[in-house]
N, C-alpha and C positions, 0 to 999 in steps of 0.2 A: 652901669659902671663901665667905663671905657678902659680896655686893656692895652698896654703897650705892645708893640710887635714882638718883643722878646717874650713877654708874658703869654701872648697868644701862642707862640711857638711851643713854649713849655707846656701850656695847657693841652695843645693838640698832641704833643708827644706823650703826655700822661694818659690821655684818652686812648691813643693807639696802643699803649702798653697793656691796656686792659682788654684788648681784643684778642680772642683765642687764636686767630690766624696770624701768621707772619705777614707784615705789610712793609713795603718799601716804595718810596716815590722818587722818580728820577725826572730831571728837567729835560728840555728839548735836546740838550747835548748829551743826554743819557749819563748825567752825573747825579750821584745820590743827593737827594734833598733832605729826606727824613726816612727813618726806619724805626720799628719798635723792637722791644726786647725779644719777642717771639721769633721775629725774622732773624735776629742775630744768633739766638741760641739754636734754632733748628738747623741753620746753615753752619753753625760753629765757626763764625768768621772772627778773625783777629781784630783787635780794636782799631788798627789803622785802616781797615777796610770798611768800617761802619761810620767813619766820619763824614759829615756832609761834604760834598765836592768829589767824593771818590768815584772814579769812572766805573761804569757797569762792566767794561771790558776787563778791568783789573780784578773785579770780584769774580767774573766768569773764568779768567785765566787761573786765579788761585784755586778754584774748585776743580778745574781741569787738571792742573798739576797734582792735586791731591788724589785724583782718580775718580771724582764724583761723576764725571761726564763720560767715563768709559775709556778704553785704551785708544791710543793714537797721539798725534801731535797736539800738544796742549793749546797752542795759539789757534790752530785750525778748529779744535773742539770748542774753544771759547767763542770764536766768531760764529760758528754754526749754532751755538746755543742762543746767542743774541739775536740772530736772524729768526730763530723759532719763535721767540717771545715778542718780536716786533713785526712779524710778517703780515699780520692782520690786525684790524682794530681791536678784536678780542680773540685771545687764544687760550686754550686749556691744554696743558701738557702734564705728563707724569714722569718722574724719574726717581731713582733710588737714592736715599740720603746716605751720608757717610757712616751712619750706624746701622744700615740695612733697612731702615724704614722706608715706606713709600710716601713720597711727597707729591701733592697735586698743586700745580701752579696755574693761577688765573692772571692773565696779563691784559691790560687795557690801555690803549693809546689815548692821551689827553688832547684837547683841542689845540693847545699851543705846541704840540709835538712831544710833550713829556710822556712818561710811562708810569703806570701804577702796577705793581706786582704784589699779589697776595697768594699765600699758599698755606696748606695745612697738612698735618700728618693723617693720611687716609689708610694707614696700614691695616687697622681693624676692619674697615669697610672692604678693602681689597681682599683680605683673607676670607671674609664672609662670602664675598662674591665668588672667590675661588672654590670655597667649600660647597657653595650652592651649585657651581658649575660641575664640581666633582660628583655631587649628589645627582645632578641631572644626567651626567654621563653614566653614572652607576645605574640610575633608574632606566635610562635608555637601553643599557646593556641587559638589565634584567627583563625589560619589556621585549627586547630582541630575543633573549634566551627563552622567555615564556612563549613568545610568538613561534619561535622555532620548535619548541616542545609541543605547542598546540598544533602546529602544522604536522609534526611527526605523528601525534596522537590521531589527528584527523585523517592523515594518510593511512595509519594503521586501521582506524575505524572503517574508512572507505574500502580498504583491502579486505577487511573482515566482512563488510556488507556485500562486496562483490563476490567473495567466497561463499557467503551464505546464500546469495541470490543464485549463484551457480549450483550450489548444493541443492537448493529448492528446485531449480530447473531440472537437475539430474534426477532428483527424487520424483518429480512429476513425470519425467520421461520413463523412469523405471516403473513407477506405479501404472502408467498407461500400458507398458509392455507386460508388467506382472499381472495386471487385471485381466488382460486378454489371455495370457498363458494359464492363469489360475482358473479363470471362468470357463475355458474351453472344455476341460475334462468334466467340470461340474455340470456344464450344459449337456454334455452327452449323457451323464448319469441321470440328470433330471428327465431327459427324453426317454431313456431306457425304462426308468421307473414309471413314467406315465403309461408307457405301453404295458408294463407289468401290471399296473393297477387296473387298466382297462380289461386285461385278459384274466385277471385274478378275481374279478367280481364274483360273488356267490361261491367262492372256494375257500379252502383253508388258508390260502396264501394272502388273502385280501388284507388282513390286519398287518401282516409282515410288510407287504408292499406299501401300505399307508404309513407305517412307522419309518421306513426308509425315506419316503417322500418328505415326511415332517423333518427328519434329520437333515436332509439336503437343503430344505427351505431355511432351516436355522443357520446352516453354514453360509448360504447365499446372503441372508440378511446381515450376518456379521461382517462378511467380506465387503458387501456394498457400503455398509455404514462406515467401516474403517477407511475405505477408499474415498468416500465422500468427504470425511473429516480431513483427510490428508490433502485433498484438492483444495478445500476451502482455506485451510491454514497456510498452504504454500502459495496462495494467491492465484492458483491456476484457473479458478472460476471467476470470470469477469462479467459482472451484470451488464446486460444490454436491454434496457427497458424499451418497449415498443407498444403501440396500441394493439389491443387484442380483445376479442369477444370472450367474455367470461364463460359463456355457454360452451365454447369449445373445450375449455378446461374441465367443466363439469361433465360433459359427455365422455371425455376420456377417462375421468375418474370412475364413472359408472361402469364403463366397459371393463376397466381393470379390476375393480373391486366387487362387482356384483357376484361373480362366482364365489369369491371368498366369503362374502356375506351369506350367500345361500347355503354354503357348506356348514355354517355355524347357526343357521336358522335365525339370522339377524335381518331385520327390516332396514335396508339401505335406501333412504329417500333422497333423491337429488332434486332440488327445487329449481325449475327452469328460470332463466333470467335474460333480460335484454341488455344487461350492463356492458359497457365498453370501458375497459380499464387500461392503465399504463403499467406494464409489468414485464419482467423477463420471463418469457413463456416457460423455458426449461426449468429455471430455478424455482419459480413459483409452483410449477408442477411438482417438483421434488418436495417442497414444503407440504403441499396438500397430500401427496402420497404418504408421507410420514404421519401426518395427523390422522388421515382416514384409516390407515393401517393400524395405528395405535388404538383408535376408537373401536374398531372391529375386534382387535385382539383382547381388549380389556372390557368388553361388554359381554355379560353373560348370555348364554343361549336364549334366544327368544327376545332379546333386547332390540333397541332401535338406534340407528345412526342417521343424522340429518346433515346435509351439506347444502348451503345456499348463501346468497348475498342479501344484505340489507343496506339501504342508503343512509348514510350518516353525514349530513352536511355536504362538504365537497369531496367526500370519500365514500368508498364502498367497503362495508365490513363483511369479509368472507368468514362464515361460521362453520365449524365442524362440531356438532353437538351429539353427545351420546348419552345413553341411559346406563352407563357402565359403573364401575366400582367407585370412581371419584376419589377425592382425597381432601384433607383439610388444609386450611391456609398455612399452617406451619410447615407443610410439605411442599409448598409451591416451588421454592427455590431448589429443593432436593430433586424434583422430577426432571429438571433441566441439567443436572450434573452428569458428567460422563461416568459410565459404568455404575450408575446409581439406579436401583429399582426398589420400589416399595414392596414390602413383603407379600401383600396379597396379590399384587400384579405379577410377581415372580412365580407364584403358584399357578397363575392362569396361562402364561405364555412364556416361551423361551426367548432368549436374547441377551444382549449385553447392556441394555439401557442406553443406547446411543441415539435413538430416533429423535427424541426431543432436543438433545444436544445439537444435532445437525440442524434441526428447525431453528433453534436460537442463533446459530452461526449464520445460516442463510438469511434470516430476517435482518440481522445486523449488516450483512454484506449488501443487502438490497435497501438498507435504510428505511425499513418499514417498522410498523408498530405491532407488537404481539400482545394480546390481551387474554387473560386466563380467568375463568370463573368455574369453580368446582365445589361440590359438596360430597363429602364422604358418604358412599352408599346410594347417592342419587344421580351421579353422572357429572360430566364436564362439558365446558364450552371453551374451545380454543378459537380465537378470532384474529384475523390478519386485516389491518386497515390498508386499503389500496387506493391510489389516486384515481379519481374519476375523470373521464374526458367528456366535457359538456357538449361540444359541437360535433362529436363523432356520429356517423350515420348509425341509427339503431339497428341491432341485429334482427334478422327475420325471426318470427315466432318459432321457438324451438319445437321440433317434432318429437313425438315419443320415440325412444330408442327402438331400433328394429329388434324383434325377438331373436334369440340365439337359435340358429338352425341345428337340426340333428344331422351331424356330419356322417353318421353311419349310413344314411340314405342318399348322400350326394355322390356325384360322379365328376370330381374335379381333376383336371390334369395339372400337376404341380411339378415344376422343375426346381430341384434343390442343388445349390452350388456352395461347397464349403471345402476348405483345404484340409479338413480333419476327417478322415474316413470314418472314425467311430461316431462322429456327430451325424454324418450322412446316414449311416446304418440305423442309428437311433431315430432320426427324423423320419426316415423311410418307414420304419416299423410302425411308428405312431400314425403317420398319415395313411398308410395302407389300411391300418385297423379302422380308420375313419371312413374307408371306402374310396380313397383317392387313387388315381393312376399316377404313380410317382416315378420320375427319372432323376438320377443323381449324377453329379460330376464334380471332380476336384478342381477343375479349371476350365477356362474358355477353350484352351487347346484341346482338352479331352472332348468337349462338346463338338468341336469342329472335326477332330480326328476320327471320332467314332460315329459321326453323323447322327447324333442323338435326336436332332430335331427334324430329321427328314420324315415327312408324312405325319408329324406329331406336333401340334401347336399347343403350348401350355396355356391354361387359364390364368396361371399365377406363377411368379418366380420368387422363391425364397433364397436370397443372396447373402452370403457372408460378406462382411465389410473388408476384413483383412485377408485378401487372397495373396498368393505367393508373388505374382508379377504385376498385379494391378489392384485398384480398389474396387469394392463391390459396386459403388455408384457408377464408375466408368464401365464396369462389366454389364450393368443393366442397360446403359446407353448403347453399348455395342449390340446387345441382343435386340433392343428396340429398332436399331438401325437395320439389322439384318433380317429381322422377322417382319418388319413393317407394322404400322398401326401403333396404338398405345398399349403396350404390354404391361398389365398390372404387375406390380412388384412390391416386395417388402424387403427392407434391409435388416438382416439379423446380425447383431453386433454386440460385443462386450464393451465397446467404446461408448461411454455415456456422456461425452462432452457435448455442450450445446452447439458447438460448431458443426459436428457431424450431423446432428439432428436438423439443424437449419439447412445444411446442404441438401439433405434428403427431402425435406419439405419443399424446398424450392423446385425440385424436380418431380414433385408429386409422388414421392416414394414413402410408404409407411415405414416405421422403425419398430422393430421388435428387439427388446433388450435381452441379452444373454445373462444368466441362464434362462432359457425360454420356459415360461410358465404355460403349460398346455391350455389352460382356460383362456389366457390372453392371446395365445397363438390362434386358437379356434375362433375367438371373437374377431381378431384382425382379419383372418382369412374370410370370415363371413361378411365383414364390412366391405372388404375390397371386392369380393365377388358380386355382392349386391349392387355396389356402385358402378361396377364396370359393365354389368350385363353380359356375362361371359358368353352367352350363346351368340351374341352379335360380334364377338371378337374373333371367333375361329374362322379362318379363311375358307372359302368355298361355300 
């Protein structure tokens, strides 16, 4: 069915009136050709401005005079508005309607120069966008506030950590100084007591002297344990694993604990080994010290303690086995707790129950594995798994340990240097009782000032580490330089740090830890004198 032009125009207008957007079509002269009801109502135009043939300028001028286009000259605003919608083939603009709504205009130029303008009320969308923008801004502010708070908290945490680190550092320094100051009088007391024990043998004072010795030993063990725990917890102990011959550790263990085992009539067996392991020598030594000491303490008189290594895959298992009191599986966790002691063990030996707590801390610090197997009434096995070195040169076949000499028959010249007069007097009394020719000095200056070494060459120097004006290591080097030759020496110190021990070992100097145990002192002196061949060391 063919429609007449007027019918087509009416049909087109009817269709345009059903479109939700306002639509207007202008010819090449920018005169209105057609518009729909939505266009007329949204713009609130009077009837004479919606008739076909109305100039776009007249429509724009009316809206400008009404204030729709903002303040200013109406004609200028009308021309400016027309330029905005005709400047490009397609334009999109927004402006506020006369009722405060937001209108969005889409303008398109036609091929014949005409113009189609469509627009819609986007107030809801714009408000949603504004709300979203406000939410984003609010979120950004909250993020900034949270970030600022987090920075503040992190700053406070960092300050607290720095304060804690400084506190730990100060505590470590204090403990280092305190350990020296506290162990100095204890060292003198141990030496005096040892002399008393030697001289009180077969007298009525023997039991009293031994009781004093036992009390001092208990005090020393408690102090050493507390200092070790503090060093570990404060991070002052830094593991430094290095290849080492396990036999060196076993020999040292035998020298240190053989006298203790003999006193309790306990058979201490050290199994020789060729094993080369990767470990921190000082910290592993401390673990073995605690395990062997515990094994001897809690093994009844006449029992047995065995220390040795077994190969287990790519690791070595270091075992400390005893025939002691043992304990059941329910008590395994309890034995590692601080200040915790089993009732039967507390009756057998004094202490605070810190030894195994220290072992557990050191094992954790060294990233090793600790294994425990025990049966109540039958004994225990404590095992430490250590990394093995496959391509390391095997250690020479270990020799049997040299027998402990009888110092009462020896004639050793020993120079003792310590800045504590009481320690010197106690050390001199003990060494003289052992038959040694002893000279003492508080400092190198006293040695030089009093010419203590003129015509007298020592077989051995026992040197305190903390002297008033220099370190004991430097003092030994000074003596070696001035006396000539390799002067045998041992460093006597309350400083148990691995660094001091490593420095001494690098210079070929033995280390004796304060408070000095007479048996360990005697064994060290024996070992040094046998190695040095003292008769060949004296000049002339």
